[in-house]
C-alpha positions, 0 to 999 in steps of 0.5 A: 796374524796366524794361529800357533800351537803352544803348551798351556797351563790351565790351572795350578799344579796341572800338566800343560796341554797343547792348544792352538792360540789366537794371538790377535793383531800384532801391536804397533810396538811388538815383535813376533818371533818363531821360537827355536829354543826356550829354557825351562826355569824354576820360575816357570814352575813357580808360576805354573804352581801359583807359588807366588800368588800372581798367576793368571790362568790360562797362560803359556809358560816360558821366559827364556826364549830364542828365535828369529823375528817373523813380524814387526809392528809398525813402530818397532825400532832397530829390529829386522825380519830374520834377526836372531833375538832373545826374550827373557823375564820381561816382555814390555815396560812403559818406556816413559817412567823415570825408571825406563828413562833412566835405563832401569826398565826392569824396575818399571812399575808397569813392566809386564812379566813374560809369563804373567798376564802374557803368553811365553815361549813354550810355543811356536811363536811369541811376542814382546815389545821391540826393546825387550827382544835382545839381538843375539851377538855373533858367535853365541850358541843359540841352543844354550842361550835361553837360560842366560836371558833370566838366570844368567843376567840375574847373577851377572847383574851384581858382578857388573853393577857393583864395581867388582874388580878382577882382583876381588874375591867372589863367593857364590852360594848354591851350585844349581841352575843360577849358581853354576852360571854365577861361578862361570861369570865371576871366573870369566870376570877374572875374580878369585871364586869360592863356591858354597854348596850343601852337596859334596858331590858337587865339589869337583863340578864346581871347580870345573865351572871355574871355582878356585875353592869350594866350601860346604854350607853344612860345615860351620867351621869352614865358614868361620875360617873364611872370615873377612874373605869376600868382597861379594857374596851372591846367594842363589838359594831359596832356603834360609841360611846362617846369615850372621855367619855369612856376613862374617865372611865379608870384608869391610864394605863387602856385600851380600847380594840375594837373588834366590827367592827366600820366602822367609825373612832374612835375619840380619844383625845390625852390628854386623852391618854397622861395624864393617860398613857392610851391605845387603842387597838384592836384584831381579833380572836386568834391563835391555842394556844389561841383557845385551851387555851380558850376552856380548860378554858371554859370547866373548868369554865363551860363558854358557850354562850347562844344559839338558835338552828335551823336545817341547812335546815332552815339556811335562816330562821336563817339568817333572825332571826339574821338580825332582831336582835332577836338572844338571843344571838348566833345561832347554826345550827344543821347539821344533822337535 
């Protein structure tokens, strides 16, 4: 196959450099796409900086890619040349283990992350197993779809996966790259939605995303006053919180669901769980089926992340913008600019 240009991370915490990549022969189950847009996620930054001690240098970041298929392996199924597809956090899974056979491909022990031991979407081309190239539904805006493939499905999964009803009350903790999409999805689902944020400057913006109420995580009295209010709390932040106080805001049988990568242990008092029969859970992104369902729902309900665009040639500026906490709220790289 032809070589292509890509922006490569060569060492931890170093700027990306533009290089020519030789992808080698296309695998029989692989699909190659011409990338048009690729989101810049905080997880890209974490892998570039080797925060999780899983990075394999050199590699091409970018795991929120959308584009059109330009090549198909001989065993690729259900895809066609020219089709618009998206590729998220996972590039392949084994397709034969119990998790894959049961529909939980994203929990496969042999799953390959798109940017760990694999080259991602900050490039003219990228590849993935055909099952992980998700067809884009009609009516969806390709220019803002990328962040849905990671952040979007991450916050959609607990809403769709735990039987949340439109009559339920959902709280979303942290109004950032993940949280603002969580508010939008919960609102589109029909729920009453409360946004939790540490920044009062985001109160009005959270309401514009669909929040019915906004609480400050810096106001213990306001959190205490929300006792027994929520059926589901989605925590999207990566910093320690007052977990006992948040558990107190759950209804009996309510659920605190963690999708933010908090590196410190989460202190959960046993009696807070036992007496209210409450749940604490977490999840990664989602299976191919969940991704497809999420995209269809987003297209139907016009759910889209709020994005800023940078040309791929300015990727290091985009990373600096993200690192400075200035992104509002997701960054998309335009590959052809």
